[in-house]
N, C-alpha and C positions, 0 to 999 in steps of 0.2 A: 773561666770555668773549664774544668777538665772534660774533654769530649772523646778522648782516645781510649779505646778499650785495652790498649797495650801500655798505658801510662805506668811509670815505675811504681807509683803508689798502689795501683791495682795489682800489679805483679807481686808486690810485697805482701799485701793482705791475703792474696790467694795462696802464697807460699806458707804463710803462718797458719791459715786454715787447714791446709792439707798435710803439713809436716810437723810432727811432734818435736823432732829435733830442733827445728827452727824456733818453735815456741819456747822451749826450755833454754836454748842457746841465747836467745835475745831477752828472756825473762818477760815475755809479754804474750797476750792472747787476744783473740778477735771477739768483739761485741757486735751484735746486730739487733736493730730494732730500736724504736723510740724509747720505750720504757726502760730497757736495759741500759742504754747510754745515759738516759736521764738519771737513773739510779747511781751510775758510776760518778756522774758529776755531783750528785747530792752527797755522796759519801767521800768526796775528795780523792777518788782514785785517779791517778795521772793518766790522761789520754795522750798518747804519743802521736797518733795520726787519726784524722777523721775525714771521711768522704761523705758528703751529704747532698741530696737533691732538694734545693729550696722549694720547688713547686710541690713536691710530695710532703715535705714537713709542714708546709703552710696549711695543709688540709687537716692537720691533727692538732688539737689544742696544746698537747704537751710538746708536739713538734714545733709549734710556734714559739714556745718558751725556749726550746733548744736553739732555734735559729738566732735568737737574741744573744745567746751565750757563745755561739760558734763563729758568727760572722766577724771577721777581722782578726781572729786568732791565727797565729803563725803556723800552727800544726793542723789547721782545719781548712779543707778545700771544697769549694762548691763544685759539683759535677753534674752531668746529665743523669737522668734516671737509668739510662742504659749502662753507664759506667758504674753506678752504684750496684746495679743488678749483677754486673760482671764480677764485682768484688765479693758479693754476698753469697751465703751458703744456701739460703732458702729460695724457692722459685718465685715468691712474691714478696720481695723485701719492702720495708716501710720507708725507704729513702735515706737510710743512714747506716753506715758501717764504721766501726772504730777499732783502733788497736790500743789496748790498755796495758799498763805495766802490771805484772803479777803483784798483788798487794801483800805486804808483810803484816799478817794479822796475828796477834798474840793469843795464845790459848786462854780460855776463861775457866773458872771453877765449874765443875759439873761433869756430866757424863761424857765419856770418850766413846765415839762411834768408830768401829772398825769395819770397813768394807772389804770383804775377803773374796777377791777375784770376781767381783760383779762385772759382767762383760757388756751388758746393755747400757749404752749411754743415757737413754731415757730413764732407766732405773737409777743410775748413779746420780743424775741431775735432780731427779725427784727426791731422792733421799737427802741430798745436800740441802735442798730447799726445805724439806721437813725438819732437818737437823737445825738449821738456822732459826726456823719458826718456833721450834720447841725449846730453844735455849741450850743446845748441846755445847759443851766446852771446846771440843776439837774433834777432828776426823782424821783417822789414819787409813790409807789405802794400800793394800798389799799388791805386789806385782801380779799382773793379769787383770787388774781392775781397769775399766775403760778410762782413758786419760781425762782427768777432771778439767783440763783446759781445752778439750776438743769443742768445736762449735756446738754440737748437739747437747753435750753436757752443760755447757755454759747457758744455752737458751733454756733448758729444762730447769736449771737451778734458780733462774730468775733473780739474780743479784746476790745469792748466797756467797759467792766468791769474794765479795767486797768486805764482808763482816765476819765470816766464819774461818777459824784457823783450820787448815787442812794440809796434810802432807802426803804426796803421792809416792808410790813405788817403795814402800818400806818393807824390807824382808822381815820375817817373823823374829829373827834374832834381834833386829833393831827395835821392833815393837816390844819384845820382852824386856829389853833394857830400859826403854822409856816407861813401861808400866811398873817396873821395879822402882823407879824414881817416884812415880805417881802414887804407888801403894794403894790401889783401888780396894774398896771394901768387898767387891765381888766382880767376877767376869762372867757375863751371861752370853751363851751361844744360842741363837734362835734356830730351832730345829722343827721339823714337821711333826714329830711325835715325841712327847715327853710327859711324865707324870706331874710336871710342875707348870701350871698355867701362869702367864705373865702377870695377871692381876693379883697374884699372891705374893708379889715381890715388893720390897720397900725401895721404890725408885728415888727416894730422897737421899740416898747414899751417894758417895763418890764412886760410881760403878762404871763398868765397861760393857758395851753391847757389841756383839759380833754378828753381822748379817752376811750370809754366805752366798756362793755362786747360785745363779738361777736354776741350774740343772743338778749340780753335785752337792749343793748346800755348803755348810761350813767345812773347811778343809781339816785334815787330820791334825795339822799344827794348831789350828784354832781350837778344835775340840780338846786337844791336850792342854791348852792354856786355860780353857774355861773352868771356872769353879762350879758352874751350874748350867744345865741345858734346859731351856725354857721353850714353851710353845704357846700358840694361840688356839684354844679349843674351837672346833667348828661343828655345826649341826648338820651340814649338808654332805654331799658325796665327794666334794673336791678333796684331793689329796693334800694340797697345799695352796698357799696364797702367793700372788706375785710378790717378788722380793721387796719392791718399793712400797707396796701396800702394807705388807707385814711389818716392815721396818717403821713405817710411819705410825702404825697402830701402837707399836711398842714405845716410840718416842713420845707420842702424845699421852700415853698413860703416865709417863714421867711428868709431863707438864701438868696433867690433871691433878696428880697428887700434890705437886708444888702449889698449884693455884688454889686448891682446897685447903692448904695448910694442914695436911693430915698430921695429927698429933699422936693418935693411937696407932701402934704398929700394925702391919698386915697380919694375916693369920699365921705366917711363918716369919716372925720378926728377925730370926737369925740370918735370913737371906738378905 
């Protein structure tokens, strides 16, 4: 059992946690927590390194199942709770930290979500989680967006990384080229004010949705690319919604229309 806080495996995990270049150079990222590691196992994402505290996992039903999978594996190491805590990013870890290979997920048919310089990791992770839940086909992230493989984004996304196609750090020139190949029916930019409410759109099309920066909104490049600017009407005094909340509302309108099998077009069917 590993008991040294300066163990090489601890140092490696801490380096991957803290350093974006390390993550992309090794094509891997850090997972923390029982549910996230269990989800990785269930979706067959390769785990390259695991540190786990047996006594902590044994107190969690899902942790007990993980113990049965991890014990005896060459890449998995039992460690003291102090060692796992030293490798973890959160102040109260659940007794397991792992390094996973960045999965190669193929895009699916459906909406393309563009995150345009969103800087808050919690917002980015939440939108990735909503995108996966709503059945988004793929996600593009422009430069300036929080690193999708950073620990806080990964925790907030709750497993979306394992099944959702996503590409980080795509300049608008590259995005334009990719969209030319996709030939979307419409490109929607979410803005604070517009004459076009989101519920008047036909979300059953092969569309693109752009969610902008928390402070500045969609960039000039995004607005120039958009075919329509859309908004979420509000009755109160707030000027705008949180980016993750707004994006999730829009994504689940798409899912609602799909789930209801809407046959009649919206009030503006050309959109």
